[in-house]
C-alpha positions in Angstrom: 46.0 -3.8 -165.0 47.7 -6.8 -163.5 48.3 -7.1 -159.8 51.7 -5.6 -158.7 54.4 -7.6 -156.9 55.0 -6.6 -153.3 58.4 -5.3 -152.5 60.4 -8.3 -151.2 61.5 -8.4 -147.6 65.1 -8.9 -146.7 66.7 -9.5 -143.3 68.5 -6.7 -141.7 71.9 -8.3 -142.3 71.1 -8.9 -146.0 69.8 -5.4 -146.3 73.0 -3.8 -145.0 75.1 -6.1 -147.2 73.1 -5.2 -150.3 73.1 -1.4 -149.6 76.9 -1.3 -148.9 78.0 -3.6 -151.7 75.2 -2.9 -154.2 77.7 -1.9 -156.9 80.1 -4.9 -156.6 78.5 -7.5 -158.8 79.6 -7.8 -162.4 77.7 -6.3 -165.3 77.8 -9.7 -167.1 75.3 -11.1 -164.6 72.6 -8.7 -166.0 71.4 -9.2 -169.5 71.1 -6.1 -171.6 67.7 -4.6 -171.7 65.7 -4.6 -174.9 66.6 -1.9 -177.3 69.4 -0.6 -179.6 72.2 -0.6 -177.0 74.6 -3.3 -176.3 75.1 -4.7 -172.8 76.0 -2.2 -170.1 79.7 -1.3 -169.9 81.7 -2.9 -167.1 83.0 0.5 -166.0 80.8 2.9 -164.0 79.8 6.5 -164.7 80.3 9.8 -163.0 77.5 12.4 -163.3 76.5 15.5 -161.4 72.9 15.7 -160.0 71.8 18.9 -158.3 75.2 19.7 -157.0 76.3 16.2 -156.1 78.9 14.1 -157.9 77.6 10.6 -158.3 80.3 8.0 -158.9 79.0 4.6 -159.8 81.1 1.5 -159.9 78.8 0.0 -162.5 75.4 0.6 -164.0 72.5 0.2 -161.4 70.7 -3.1 -161.3 68.2 -2.2 -158.5 67.0 1.3 -159.1 64.1 2.7 -157.2 62.0 5.6 -158.6 60.3 7.6 -155.9 57.6 9.1 -158.1 55.6 8.5 -161.3 57.7 11.0 -163.3 61.0 9.2 -162.6 59.3 5.8 -163.2 58.0 6.7 -166.6 61.4 8.2 -167.6 63.1 4.9 -166.9 60.4 3.0 -168.7 60.7 5.2 -171.7 64.5 4.3 -171.7 63.6 0.6 -171.5 65.1 0.1 -168.1 62.3 -1.8 -166.3 64.6 -4.8 -165.8 66.9 -2.6 -163.7 64.1 -1.4 -161.4 63.6 -2.8 -157.9 60.7 -0.5 -157.0 58.4 2.4 -157.8 56.2 4.6 -155.7 53.7 7.5 -155.6 51.6 6.8 -158.6 49.3 9.8 -159.2 47.4 8.8 -162.4 47.0 5.8 -164.6 50.1 4.5 -166.3 49.9 5.1 -170.1 49.1 2.0 -172.1 52.6 1.9 -173.7 54.2 1.4 -170.3 51.6 -0.8 -168.7 53.1 -4.3 -169.2 56.6 -3.1 -168.2 55.2 -1.3 -165.1 53.2 -4.3 -164.0 56.4 -6.3 -163.5 58.0 -3.7 -161.1 57.4 -4.0 -157.4 55.4 -1.1 -155.9 57.1 -0.3 -152.6 54.5 2.3 -151.7 51.3 3.4 -153.3 51.9 7.0 -152.2 55.1 8.7 -150.9 57.7 6.1 -149.8 59.1 6.0 -146.3 62.7 5.3 -145.5 61.8 1.8 -144.3 60.0 1.0 -147.5 62.8 2.2 -149.6 65.5 0.3 -147.7 63.4 -2.9 -147.8 63.8 -2.7 -151.6 67.6 -2.8 -151.2 68.3 -0.2 -153.9 71.6 0.6 -155.5 70.4 3.8 -157.1 67.4 6.1 -156.2 65.9 8.8 -158.3 63.2 11.4 -157.9 61.6 14.2 -159.8 61.6 16.5 -156.9 64.0 17.1 -154.1 61.3 17.2 -151.4 61.0 13.4 -151.6 64.4 13.2 -150.0 63.6 14.3 -146.4 64.0 12.6 -143.1 60.3 11.8 -142.7 60.1 10.5 -146.3 62.6 8.4 -148.2 65.5 9.8 -146.2 67.9 12.7 -146.9 70.4 12.4 -149.7 73.1 12.5 -147.0 71.5 9.6 -145.1 71.3 7.5 -148.3 74.8 8.5 -149.3 76.0 7.2 -146.0 74.5 3.8 -147.0 76.4 4.0 -150.3 73.2 4.6 -152.3 73.6 7.3 -155.0 70.6 9.7 -155.3 69.5 11.5 -158.4 67.2 14.5 -158.6 65.7 15.9 -161.8 67.6 19.0 -162.9 64.2 20.7 -163.4 63.6 20.7 -159.7 67.1 21.8 -158.8 67.8 25.5 -158.1 68.6 27.2 -161.5 71.9 28.4 -160.0 73.3 24.9 -160.8 72.6 25.2 -164.5 71.9 28.8 -165.3 70.4 29.8 -168.7 68.8 26.4 -169.5 65.1 26.2 -170.2 62.9 23.7 -168.3 62.8 21.5 -171.3 66.5 21.6 -171.8 66.9 20.6 -168.1 64.5 17.8 -168.7 66.5 16.5 -171.7 69.7 16.7 -169.6 68.1 14.3 -167.2 67.6 11.8 -170.0 71.3 12.2 -171.1 72.6 11.8 -167.5 70.5 8.8 -166.8 71.6 7.3 -170.1 75.2 7.7 -169.0 74.4 6.2 -165.5 72.7 3.1 -167.0 74.9 2.7 -170.0 72.2 3.4 -172.5 73.5 6.7 -173.9 72.2 6.0 -177.5 68.7 5.4 -176.3 68.8 8.6 -174.1 70.2 10.6 -177.0 67.4 9.5 -179.3 64.8 10.4 -176.7 66.2 13.8 -176.2 66.6 14.4 -179.9 63.0 13.4 -180.6 61.6 15.6 -177.8 63.7 18.6 -179.0 62.1 18.1 -182.4 58.7 18.1 -180.8 59.4 21.3 -179.0 60.7 22.9 -182.2 57.5 21.8 -184.0 55.3 23.3 -181.3 57.1 26.6 -181.7 56.9 26.8 -185.5 53.8 29.2 -185.4 54.8 31.2 -182.3 55.3 34.4 -184.3 52.0 34.0 -186.1 50.1 33.8 -182.7 51.0 37.4 -181.9 48.7 40.0 -183.4 49.5 43.7 -183.5 52.5 43.0 -181.3 50.4 41.4 -178.6 50.6 37.7 -177.5 47.4 36.0 -176.5 47.2 35.5 -172.7 46.4 32.2 -171.1 45.5 30.9 -167.6 46.5 27.4 -166.8 43.9 26.0 -164.3 45.5 23.0 -162.6 43.1 22.2 -159.8 40.2 23.6 -157.8 40.6 22.9 -154.1 38.1 24.0 -151.6 36.5 26.1 -154.3 39.7 28.0 -155.0 41.6 27.9 -158.3 45.3 26.9 -158.5 47.0 28.3 -161.6 50.5 28.2 -163.1 53.0 30.9 -162.1 56.2 31.9 -163.7 58.5 29.2 -162.3 56.6 26.2 -163.7 56.8 24.5 -167.0 53.6 26.1 -168.4 55.2 29.5 -168.4 57.9 28.1 -170.7 55.2 26.3 -172.8 53.6 29.7 -173.3 56.8 31.2 -174.6 57.4 28.4 -177.0 53.9 28.6 -178.7 53.8 32.4 -178.7 51.4 33.0 -175.8 51.8 34.8 -172.5 51.0 33.2 -169.1 48.6 35.6 -167.5 50.1 34.9 -164.0 53.8 35.3 -165.1 54.3 37.7 -162.2 53.7 35.0 -159.6 56.9 33.5 -158.3 55.6 29.9 -157.9 55.0 26.8 -160.0 51.4 26.5 -158.9 49.6 29.2 -156.8 46.2 29.5 -155.2 44.5 32.6 -156.4 41.0 34.0 -156.3 38.4 33.8 -159.0 38.3 37.6 -158.9 42.0 37.7 -159.9 41.4 35.3 -162.8 38.6 37.6 -164.0 40.9 40.6 -163.6 43.6 39.0 -165.7 41.0 38.4 -168.5 42.8 35.7 -170.3 42.2 35.2 -174.0 42.0 31.4 -173.5 42.2 28.9 -170.7 44.1 25.6 -170.4 42.5 23.1 -168.1 44.6 20.3 -166.6 42.5 17.2 -166.4 43.4 15.2 -163.3 40.3 13.0 -163.3 42.4 9.9 -162.5 43.7 11.5 -159.3 40.1 11.6 -158.1 40.1 14.5 -155.7 37.1 17.0 -155.7 37.7 19.6 -158.4 40.2 17.5 -160.3 38.3 16.6 -163.4 38.0 18.8 -166.5 34.2 18.7 -166.2 34.4 20.0 -162.6 36.7 22.8 -163.6 34.5 23.8 -166.5 31.6 23.9 -164.0 33.6 26.1 -161.6 34.4 28.5 -164.4 30.8 28.7 -165.4 29.5 29.1 -161.8 31.6 32.1 -160.9 29.6 35.4 -161.5 32.7 37.2 -162.8 34.7 34.5 -164.6 31.6 33.2 -166.4 31.4 36.5 -168.2 34.9 36.3 -169.7 34.9 35.8 -173.4 37.3 32.8 -172.9 34.6 31.0 -170.9 31.6 32.3 -172.7 33.0 31.4 -176.1 34.5 28.1 -174.9 38.1 29.2 -175.7 39.3 26.3 -173.5 42.0 23.7 -174.2 42.0 20.5 -172.1 45.3 18.6 -171.5 46.3 15.8 -169.1 47.1 17.6 -165.9 50.1 15.4 -165.0 51.7 16.6 -168.3 51.8 20.2 -167.1 54.5 19.2 -164.6 57.9 18.3 -166.1 58.0 14.7 -167.3 58.7 12.5 -170.3 55.1 13.2 -171.3 55.3 17.0 -171.2 56.0 17.4 -174.9 52.6 15.8 -175.6 50.8 18.6 -173.6 52.9 21.1 -175.5 51.7 19.7 -178.8 48.1 19.8 -177.6 48.6 23.4 -176.6 50.0 24.3 -180.0 47.2 22.4 -181.8 44.5 24.0 -179.6 45.7 27.5 -180.3 45.4 26.8 -184.0 41.9 25.4 -183.5 41.0 28.6 -181.6 42.2 30.7 -184.4 45.3 32.2 -182.8 47.5 30.8 -185.5 46.7 31.1 -189.2 
């Protein structure tokens, strides 16, 4: 991978000017990004993001993505030329994004601070999770709003009371459509959402066939092993919805968390029919790789006796894809294919 550019430094006076007047230049100064859309419209957009109305005078030209999820969404929409920075890379960027990503300044290798964000002089900031907008991180949404910098949060991480009744995947697709409106690339965003809706539908084609005698196969999603303890998917995370789509049941669907630390004894007690391992090898922490997780399953005196472990009824997917992102439909497809390979769908 090519070396990244460092975020450029600006003087305090220039920074304030850029932050306060970031939406005052003309759209004609910015060539249209590659793709099937024409140049960005001169008029701005108005969208709602997690309870906040964002009114933009024109499409952003200096967007900063605070995490890998947001970065890859913008890259998938072909918006690298509108990005002034990225941060918090957790795993390797996929090959299809690599060249575009290499041209974007990395303002912070991990979680960005307020100083690092402001040095990038953004005119729009987006994040996959609301906890990146805190006073000791990038700054609160109120603080950034006072600097005339609109802030976007993925609808998936927003309390469901804002958009009741929508599935996590539908919330993810609504992110694409809102961002398409913000950046003036509605057609590209609509095609992305349409394609991923089709992928979800395909993954769910055999859902009814997976159930036998009225019983859905149960699954445990093993995300990480930290200090010897397993972290598994609860009922509020995306894997719970993935299970429903493919006709399985999350064995920990009574735990009101996205990812929860449990005991190996509890995993054995739930006796899942199969196990999904999230491979986080690229993150590099102890217990992150699929091989280490397999070893942990085999080492526990109770879990090792489960038919799912003994008979290798294990599906491995990229761990990052088990959290909501533009890549999550890929993990969903692997889950559906893996269930067929294990004989749950005929």
